[in-house]
ROVO-822506 format. One line per 10 residues: number of its first residue (from 1); their letters; for each residue y, x, z of N, C-alpha, C, O. Coordinates in steps of 0.1 Angstrom, whole numbers, plus 5000, padded with zeros to 4 digits. Layout:
N
NUM	a	Y,X,Z,Y,X,Z,Y,X,Z,Y,X,Z; ...
This chain:
250
1	xxxxxxxxxx	4988,5009,5000,5000,5000,5000,5012,5009,5000,5013,5018,5008; 5022,5007,4991,5034,5015,4990,5042,5014,5003,5041,5004,5010; 5049,5025,5007,5056,5026,5020,5066,5015,5021,5070,5010,5031; 5072,5011,5009,5083,5002,5010,5079,4987,5007,5087,4978,5006; 5066,4985,5007,5061,4972,5003,5065,4962,5014,5068,4950,5011; 5066,4966,5026,5069,4956,5037,5084,4955,5039,5088,4947,5048; 5092,4962,5032,5107,4961,5034,5112,4949,5027,5108,4947,5015; 5121,4942,5033,5127,4930,5027,5137,4934,5017,5146,4942,5019; 5135,4928,5005,5145,4931,4994,5156,4921,4994,5154,4909,4998; 5167,4924,4988,5178,4914,4986,5172,4903,4977,5163,4905,4969
11	xxxxxxxxxx	5178,4891,4979,5173,4879,4972,5184,4872,4965,5196,4875,4967; 5180,4863,4956,5190,4856,4949,5196,4845,4959,5206,4849,4966; 5190,4833,4959,5195,4824,4969,5183,4820,4978,5173,4816,4973; 5184,4822,4991,5173,4819,5000,5169,4805,4999,5177,4796,4996; 5156,4802,5001,5151,4789,5001,5157,4780,5012,5158,4784,5023; 5162,4768,5008,5168,4759,5018,5183,4761,5019,5189,4754,5027; 5189,4771,5012,5203,4774,5013,5210,4769,5001,5205,4772,4990; 5220,4761,5002,5227,4756,4991,5236,4766,4984,5238,4777,4989; 5240,4763,4972,5249,4771,4964,5262,4774,4971,5267,4785,4971; 5267,4763,4977,5280,4764,4985,5278,4774,4997,5287,4782,4999
21	xxxxxxxxxx	5267,4773,5003,5265,4782,5015,5263,4797,5010,5268,4806,5016; 5257,4798,4999,5256,4812,4993,5269,4817,4989,5272,4829,4992; 5277,4809,4983,5291,4813,4979,5299,4817,4991,5306,4827,4991; 5298,4809,5002,5305,4812,5014,5301,4826,5020,5309,4833,5024; 5288,4829,5019,5283,4841,5024,5288,4853,5015,5292,4863,5021; 5289,4851,5002,5294,4861,4993,5309,4864,4997,5313,4875,4997; 5317,4853,4999,5331,4855,5002,5333,4862,5015,5342,4870,5016; 5325,4859,5025,5326,4865,5038,5323,4880,5036,5330,4889,5042; 5313,4884,5029,5309,4898,5026,5320,4905,5018,5324,4916,5021; 5326,4898,5008,5336,4903,5000,5349,4906,5008,5355,4916,5006
31	xxxxxxxxxx	5352,4897,5017,5364,4898,5025,5363,4911,5033,5373,4918,5035; 5351,4913,5039,5349,4925,5047,5350,4938,5039,5356,4948,5042; 5344,4937,5027,5344,4949,5018,5358,4952,5013,5362,4964,5013; 5365,4942,5009,5379,4944,5004,5388,4949,5015,5397,4958,5013; 5386,4944,5027,5395,4948,5038,5392,4962,5042,5401,4970,5046; 5380,4967,5042,5376,4980,5046,5378,4991,5036,5381,5002,5039; 5375,4987,5023,5375,4998,5012,5386,4996,5002,5388,5005,4994; 5392,4984,5002,5402,4981,4991,5395,4977,4979,5383,4978,4977; 5403,4971,4970,5397,4965,4958,5391,4976,4949,5380,4974,4943; 5398,4987,4947,5394,4997,4937,5381,5004,4941,5373,5008,4933
41	xxxxxxxxxx	5379,5006,4954,5367,5012,4959,5355,5003,4962,5344,5007,4963; 5358,4990,4963,5348,4980,4966,5339,4979,4953,5344,4980,4942; 5327,4975,4955,5317,4973,4944,5310,4960,4946,5307,4956,4958; 5305,4954,4935,5297,4942,4936,5284,4946,4943,5279,4937,4951; 5279,4958,4941,5266,4961,4947,5267,4961,4962,5259,4957,4969; 5279,4967,4968,5281,4967,4982,5283,4953,4988,5278,4950,4999; 5290,4945,4980,5292,4931,4985,5278,4924,4986,5276,4917,4995; 5270,4927,4976,5257,4920,4976,5249,4925,4988,5242,4917,4994; 5249,4938,4991,5242,4944,5002,5247,4938,5015,5239,4934,5024; 5260,4936,5017,5265,4930,5029,5260,4916,5030,5257,4911,5042
51	xxxxxxxxxx	5259,4908,5019,5255,4894,5020,5240,4893,5020,5235,4882,5022; 5232,4904,5018,5218,4903,5017,5213,4896,5004,5203,4889,5005; 5220,4898,4994,5217,4892,4981,5216,4902,4970,5219,4914,4972; 5212,4898,4958,5212,4907,4947,5226,4907,4940,5233,4897,4942; 5229,4917,4932,5241,4917,4924,5241,4905,4915,5252,4900,4912; 5230,4902,4910,5229,4890,4900,5233,4878,4907,5240,4869,4901; 5230,4876,4920,5235,4864,4927,5250,4864,4929,5256,4853,4928; 5256,4875,4930,5271,4876,4931,5277,4872,4918,5286,4864,4917; 5271,4878,4907,5277,4875,4894,5275,4860,4890,5282,4855,4881; 5265,4854,4896,5263,4839,4893,5275,4832,4897,5279,4822,4890
61	xxxxxxxxxx	5281,4835,4909,5293,4828,4914,5306,4834,4909,5316,4827,4907; 5307,4847,4907,5319,4854,4903,5316,4864,4892,5309,4874,4894; 5321,4861,4880,5317,4870,4868,5323,4884,4869,5317,4893,4863; 5333,4886,4877,5339,4899,4878,5343,4902,4892,5344,4892,4900; 5346,4914,4896,5351,4918,4909,5365,4912,4911,5368,4908,4922; 5373,4911,4901,5386,4905,4902,5385,4891,4905,5393,4885,4913; 5376,4884,4899,5374,4869,4902,5370,4867,4917,5374,4858,4923; 5362,4877,4922,5358,4876,4936,5370,4878,4945,5371,4871,4955; 5378,4888,4942,5391,4890,4950,5400,4878,4949,5405,4874,4959; 5401,4872,4937,5409,4860,4936,5404,4848,4945,5412,4841,4951
71	xxxxxxxxxx	5391,4847,4946,5385,4836,4955,5388,4840,4970,5391,4831,4978; 5387,4852,4973,5390,4856,4987,5404,4854,4990,5407,4849,5001; 5414,4857,4981,5428,4855,4984,5431,4840,4984,5440,4836,4991; 5423,4832,4977,5425,4817,4978,5422,4812,4992,5428,4803,4997; 5411,4818,4998,5408,4815,5012,5419,4819,5021,5422,4812,5031; 5425,4831,5019,5436,4836,5027,5448,4826,5026,5454,4823,5037; 5451,4821,5014,5462,4812,5013,5459,4799,5021,5468,4794,5027; 5446,4794,5020,5443,4782,5027,5444,4784,5042,5448,4775,5049; 5440,4795,5047,5441,4798,5062,5455,4799,5066,5459,4793,5076; 5464,4806,5058,5478,4806,5062,5484,4793,5063,5491,4789,5072
81	xxxxxxxxxx	5481,4784,5053,5487,4771,5053,5482,4763,5065,5490,4755,5070; 5470,4764,5069,5465,4757,5080,5472,4760,5093,5473,4752,5102; 5477,4773,5094,5484,4777,5106,5499,4774,5105,5506,4771,5115; 5505,4776,5093,5519,4776,5092,5525,4762,5089,5536,4758,5094; 5517,4753,5082,5523,4740,5078,5526,4731,5090,5536,4724,5090; 5517,4731,5100,5521,4723,5112,5534,4727,5118,5542,4719,5123; 5537,4740,5118,5550,4745,5123,5562,4741,5114,5572,4736,5119; 5560,4742,5101,5570,4738,5091,5573,4723,5092,5583,4718,5088; 5563,4715,5096,5564,4700,5097,5573,4696,5109,5577,4685,5109; 5575,4705,5118,5583,4702,5130,5597,4706,5128,5600,4715,5121
91	xxxxxxxxxx	5606,4698,5135,5620,4702,5135,5622,4713,5145,5614,4715,5154; 5633,4720,5143,5636,4731,5153,5646,4741,5147,5648,4742,5135; 5652,4748,5155,5662,4759,5151,5655,4769,5144,5643,4772,5146; 5661,4776,5134,5655,4786,5125,5649,4797,5134,5639,4802,5130; 5656,4801,5144,5651,4812,5153,5638,4808,5159,5628,4816,5160; 5637,4796,5165,5625,4791,5171,5614,4790,5162,5602,4793,5165; 5616,4784,5150,5606,4782,5140,5600,4795,5135,5588,4797,5133; 5610,4805,5133,5605,4818,5128,5596,4825,5139,5586,4831,5135; 5600,4823,5151,5593,4829,5162,5579,4822,5163,5569,4829,5165; 5578,4809,5160,5565,4803,5160,5556,4808,5148,5544,4809,5150
101	xxxxxxxxxx	5562,4810,5137,5555,4815,5125,5550,4829,5129,5538,4832,5125; 5558,4837,5135,5553,4850,5139,5541,4850,5148,5531,4857,5147; 5542,4841,5158,5531,4840,5168,5519,4835,5162,5508,4839,5165; 5521,4826,5152,5509,4820,5145,5503,4832,5136,5490,4832,5135; 5511,4841,5131,5505,4852,5124,5497,4861,5132,5487,4866,5128; 5502,4863,5145,5494,4871,5154,5481,4865,5157,5470,4871,5158; 5481,4851,5158,5468,4844,5161,5459,4845,5149,5447,4847,5150; 5464,4844,5137,5456,4846,5125,5450,4860,5125,5438,4861,5121; 5457,4870,5128,5452,4883,5128,5441,4885,5138,5431,4893,5136; 5441,4878,5149,5431,4879,5159,5418,4872,5154,5407,4877,5156
111	xxxxxxxxxx	5420,4860,5148,5409,4852,5144,5403,4855,5130,5392,4853,5127; 5412,4861,5122,5408,4865,5108,5413,4879,5106,5422,4881,5097; 5408,4889,5112,5414,4903,5112,5414,4909,5098,5421,4919,5095; 5406,4904,5089,5405,4910,5075,5417,4906,5067,5420,4913,5057; 5424,4895,5070,5434,4890,5061,5446,4899,5059,5450,4902,5047; 5452,4905,5070,5463,4914,5068,5459,4926,5060,5467,4931,5052; 5447,4932,5063,5443,4944,5056,5441,4941,5041,5444,4949,5033; 5435,4930,5038,5433,4926,5023,5446,4925,5016,5448,4931,5006; 5456,4918,5022,5469,4916,5016,5476,4929,5014,5481,4932,5003; 5476,4937,5025,5483,4950,5024,5477,4960,5014,5484,4966,5006
121	xxxxxxxxxx	5464,4961,5014,5457,4970,5005,5459,4965,4990,5461,4973,4982; 5458,4952,4988,5460,4947,4974,5474,4950,4969,5475,4954,4958; 5484,4948,4978,5498,4951,4973,5500,4966,4970,5506,4970,4960; 5494,4975,4979,5495,4989,4976,5488,4993,4964,5493,5002,4956; 5476,4988,4962,5469,4992,4950,5475,4986,4937,5475,4993,4927; 5481,4974,4938,5488,4969,4927,5500,4978,4923,5502,4981,4911; 5507,4983,4933,5519,4992,4931,5514,5005,4926,5522,5012,4919; 5502,5009,4929,5497,5022,4925,5491,5022,4910,5485,5032,4906; 5493,5012,4903,5488,5012,4889,5477,5002,4885,5469,5005,4876; 5476,4991,4892,5466,4981,4889,5473,4968,4887,5472,4959,4895
131	xxxxxxxxxx	5481,4966,4876,5488,4954,4874,5480,4941,4873,5485,4930,4875; 5467,4943,4870,5459,4931,4869,5458,4923,4882,5454,4912,4882; 5461,4930,4893,5460,4924,4906,5472,4915,4909,5472,4907,4919; 5483,4917,4901,5495,4909,4905,5493,4894,4903,5498,4886,4911; 5485,4890,4893,5483,4876,4891,5475,4870,4902,5478,4858,4906; 5465,4877,4907,5457,4871,4918,5465,4870,4931,5461,4863,4940; 5475,4879,4932,5483,4879,4945,5494,4868,4944,5500,4865,4955; 5497,4863,4933,5509,4854,4931,5508,4842,4940,5518,4839,4947; 5497,4834,4941,5497,4822,4949,5500,4825,4964,5509,4818,4970; 5494,4835,4970,5497,4839,4984,5511,4843,4986,5518,4838,4995
141	xxxxxxxxxx	5516,4852,4977,5530,4856,4979,5540,4845,4976,5550,4844,4983; 5537,4836,4966,5546,4825,4964,5547,4816,4976,5558,4811,4979; 5535,4813,4982,5536,4804,4993,5544,4810,5005,5552,4803,5011; 5541,4823,5008,5548,4830,5019,5563,4830,5017,5570,4826,5026; 5567,4834,5005,5582,4834,5002,5588,4820,5002,5599,4818,5006; 5580,4810,4997,5584,4796,4998,5587,4791,5012,5596,4783,5014; 5579,4795,5021,5581,4791,5035,5594,4797,5040,5602,4790,5047; 5597,4809,5037,5609,4815,5041,5621,4808,5035,5632,4806,5041; 5620,4804,5022,5631,4797,5016,5633,4783,5023,5644,4779,5025; 5622,4777,5026,5623,4764,5033,5630,4765,5047,5638,4757,5051
151	xxxxxxxxxx	5627,4776,5054,5633,4779,5067,5648,4780,5065,5656,4773,5073; 5653,4788,5056,5668,4790,5055,5674,4777,5049,5686,4774,5053; 5668,4770,5040,5674,4758,5034,5676,4748,5045,5686,4741,5046; 5666,4746,5054,5667,4737,5065,5678,4741,5074,5686,4733,5080; 5679,4754,5077,5690,4759,5086,5704,4757,5080,5713,4754,5088; 5705,4759,5067,5718,4756,5061,5722,4741,5062,5733,4738,5065; 5712,4733,5059,5714,4718,5060,5718,4714,5074,5726,4704,5075; 5713,4721,5084,5717,4717,5098,5729,4724,5103,5733,4723,5115; 5735,4733,5095,5747,4740,5099,5744,4753,5108,5753,4758,5114; 5731,4757,5108,5728,4769,5116,5731,4782,5109,5732,4792,5115
161	xxxxxxxxxx	5733,4781,5096,5738,4793,5088,5750,4788,5080,5751,4777,5075; 5760,4797,5080,5773,4793,5074,5774,4790,5060,5781,4781,5055; 5766,4798,5051,5767,4796,5037,5755,4802,5030,5746,4808,5037; 5754,4800,5017,5742,4804,5010,5741,4820,5009,5730,4825,5009; 5752,4827,5010,5752,4841,5010,5745,4846,5023,5736,4855,5022; 5748,4840,5034,5742,4844,5047,5727,4840,5046,5718,4847,5051; 5724,4828,5040,5711,4823,5040,5702,4833,5032,5691,4835,5036; 5707,4838,5021,5699,4848,5013,5696,4860,5021,5685,4865,5020; 5706,4865,5028,5704,4877,5037,5694,4874,5047,5685,4883,5050; 5694,4863,5054,5685,4860,5064,5671,4858,5059,5661,4862,5065
171	xxxxxxxxxx	5670,4852,5047,5657,4850,5041,5651,4864,5038,5639,4866,5040; 5659,4873,5032,5653,4886,5029,5650,4894,5042,5640,4901,5042; 5657,4892,5053,5654,4898,5065,5641,4893,5071,5632,4901,5075; 5639,4880,5071,5626,4874,5076,5614,4879,5067,5604,4883,5073; 5616,4879,5054,5605,4884,5045,5602,4899,5048,5590,4903,5049; 5612,4907,5050,5610,4921,5053,5603,4923,5067,5594,4931,5068; 5607,4915,5077,5600,4916,5090,5585,4912,5089,5577,4918,5094; 5583,4900,5082,5569,4895,5081,5560,4905,5073,5549,4908,5078; 5565,4909,5062,5556,4918,5054,5555,4932,5061,5544,4938,5060; 5565,4937,5068,5564,4949,5075,5554,4948,5086,5546,4957,5088
181	xxxxxxxxxx	5554,4937,5093,5545,4936,5104,5531,4933,5099,5521,4938,5105; 5529,4927,5087,5516,4925,5081,5510,4939,5078,5498,4941,5080; 5519,4948,5073,5514,4961,5070,5510,4969,5083,5500,4977,5083; 5517,4966,5094,5514,4972,5107,5500,4968,5111,5492,4975,5116; 5498,4955,5109,5484,4949,5113,5473,4955,5105,5462,4956,5109; 5476,4960,5092,5466,4965,5084,5462,4979,5088,5452,4984,5083; 5471,4986,5096,5468,5000,5100,5456,5000,5110,5454,4990,5117; 5449,5011,5111,5439,5012,5121,5444,5015,5134,5446,5026,5138; 5448,5004,5142,5453,5006,5155,5449,4994,5163,5444,4984,5157; 5450,4994,5177,5445,4983,5185,5453,4970,5181,5465,4970,5179
191	xxxxxxxxxx	5445,4959,5180,5451,4946,5176,5461,4942,5186,5471,4935,5182; 5460,4945,5199,5469,4941,5209,5483,4947,5206,5493,4941,5211; 5484,4958,5200,5497,4964,5197,5504,4956,5187,5517,4954,5188; 5497,4951,5177,5503,4942,5167,5508,4929,5173,5519,4925,5171; 5500,4923,5182,5504,4911,5189,5516,4913,5198,5525,4905,5198; 5516,4925,5204,5527,4928,5213,5540,4929,5205,5551,4925,5209; 5539,4936,5193,5551,4937,5184,5556,4923,5179,5568,4921,5179; 5546,4915,5176,5550,4901,5171,5557,4894,5182,5567,4888,5180; 5551,4894,5195,5557,4887,5206,5571,4893,5209,5580,4885,5213; 5573,4906,5208,5586,4912,5211,5596,4907,5201,5608,4904,5205
201	xxxxxxxxxx	5592,4906,5188,5602,4902,5178,5605,4887,5180,5616,4883,5179; 5595,4879,5183,5597,4865,5186,5607,4863,5198,5616,4854,5197; 5605,4871,5208,5614,4870,5220,5628,4875,5216,5638,4869,5221; 5629,4885,5207,5642,4889,5202,5650,4878,5195,5661,4876,5197; 5642,4871,5186,5648,4860,5178,5653,4849,5187,5663,4843,5184; 5646,4846,5198,5650,4835,5206,5658,4839,5218,5660,4831,5228; 5662,4852,5219,5671,4856,5229,5665,4858,5243,5671,4858,5253; 5652,4861,5243,5644,4863,5255,5639,4878,5257,5632,4880,5267; 5643,4887,5248,5638,4900,5249,5646,4909,5259,5641,4915,5268; 5659,4909,5256,5668,4918,5264,5675,4910,5275,5675,4898,5275
211	xxxxxxxxxx	5679,4918,5285,5687,4912,5296,5701,4915,5295,5705,4925,5288; 5710,4907,5301,5724,4909,5300,5728,4921,5309,5719,4926,5316; 5740,4925,5309,5745,4937,5316,5743,4935,5331,5741,4944,5339; 5744,4922,5336,5742,4920,5350,5727,4918,5354,5724,4915,5366; 5718,4920,5345,5704,4919,5348,5698,4905,5346,5686,4904,5348; 5706,4895,5342,5701,4882,5341,5695,4880,5327,5699,4887,5317; 5685,4871,5325,5680,4869,5311,5691,4865,5301,5700,4858,5305; 5690,4870,5289,5700,4867,5279,5697,4854,5271,5705,4850,5263; 5686,4848,5274,5682,4836,5266,5693,4825,5268,5697,4822,5279; 5697,4818,5257,5706,4808,5257,5699,4795,5259,5690,4791,5251
221	xxxxxxxxxx	5702,4787,5270,5695,4775,5273,5698,4764,5263,5689,4756,5260; 5710,4763,5259,5713,4753,5249,5722,4759,5238,5731,4767,5241; 5719,4755,5226,5726,4761,5215,5738,4753,5212,5738,4741,5212; 5749,4760,5209,5762,4753,5205,5760,4745,5193,5752,4748,5184; 5768,4734,5191,5767,4726,5179,5772,4734,5167,5780,4744,5169; 5768,4730,5155,5772,4738,5143,5787,4740,5142,5791,4751,5138; 5795,4730,5145,5810,4731,5144,5815,4742,5153,5824,4750,5150; 5809,4742,5165,5814,4752,5175,5810,4766,5170,5817,4776,5172; 5798,4767,5164,5794,4780,5159,5803,4785,5148,5806,4797,5147; 5807,4776,5139,5816,4780,5128,5830,4784,5134,5836,4793,5129
231	xxxxxxxxxx	5835,4777,5144,5848,4780,5150,5847,4794,5156,5856,4802,5156; 5835,4797,5162,5833,4810,5169,5833,4821,5159,5836,4833,5163; 5830,4819,5147,5829,4829,5137,5843,4832,5130,5844,4842,5123; 5853,4824,5133,5866,4826,5128,5872,4839,5134,5870,4842,5145; 5881,4846,5126,5887,4858,5132,5896,4854,5144,5902,4843,5144; 5896,4863,5154,5904,4861,5166,5918,4857,5163,5924,4848,5169; 5924,4865,5154,5939,4863,5151,5941,4848,5146,5951,4842,5150; 5932,4843,5137,5934,4830,5132,5933,4819,5143,5941,4810,5143; 5924,4821,5153,5923,4812,5164,5936,4812,5172,5941,4802,5177; 5941,4825,5174,5953,4826,5182,5965,4820,5176,5972,4813,5183
241	xxxxxxxxxx	5967,4822,5163,5978,4816,5156,5977,4801,5156,5987,4794,5159; 5965,4795,5155,5963,4781,5155,5967,4775,5168,5973,4765,5169; 5963,4782,5179,5966,4777,5193,5981,4778,5195,5987,4769,5202; 5988,4788,5190,6003,4789,5192,6010,4778,5184,6019,4772,5190; 6005,4775,5172,6011,4765,5164,6009,4751,5171,6019,4743,5171; 5998,4749,5177,5995,4736,5184,6004,4735,5196,6009,4724,5199; 6006,4746,5203,6014,4745,5215,6029,4743,5212,6036,4735,5219; 6034,4749,5201,6048,4748,5197,6051,4736,5188,6062,4734,5184; 6040,4728,5185,6042,4717,5176,6045,4720,5162,6052,4712,5155; 6041,4731,5158,6043,4736,5144,6033,4730,5135,6034,4732,5122
């Protein structure tokens, strides 16, 4: 009897397992492979080994490695929506909602640790000369940027931002923070450091990170109304002139 006769070989689809279950197993294995090795170094053979299947079984569901990555990123998009959309459906100040999105991202990273690494690696590989990956990244990136657009549009409508120029700057700032922290999560470092950075930024946005000069918390308990915020942004000289004119009946 050959020495390897008793060794279990990879299989196509196990008996009693549906095609949908096999596909899910392939995507789980692919997500791990892409997150650990990146798209360019990942192979269908290694994905098959991780899933305990043959390469032919992988190709049955996904004709190319790029198609497999596209399916994985589609799952990433669905997961992000499940965490972020409940937050976007609620009313709230832009700083509070952004903080909630940040904390939701930390939760995603704990429960789906492969997501940040896949996104970060895919973006870096795309920039390094793999333009074919830009199309499969579009849906996730479009959704993410769309959320930031919705945040600032709601803030402008409620008077929390003074004008469209400021809104664009804030949108770009939020995008930079989110993508930068996502890259931080993709690094090989303890996950609690990423969560701590997320929470620190969330506290900064909501005024709870630093203390005032007298040692008291700096968090504002109630936010001024939009009209008061606009008045506060006027130059000091203009407010002074206005008060003098009012006093003198001018």
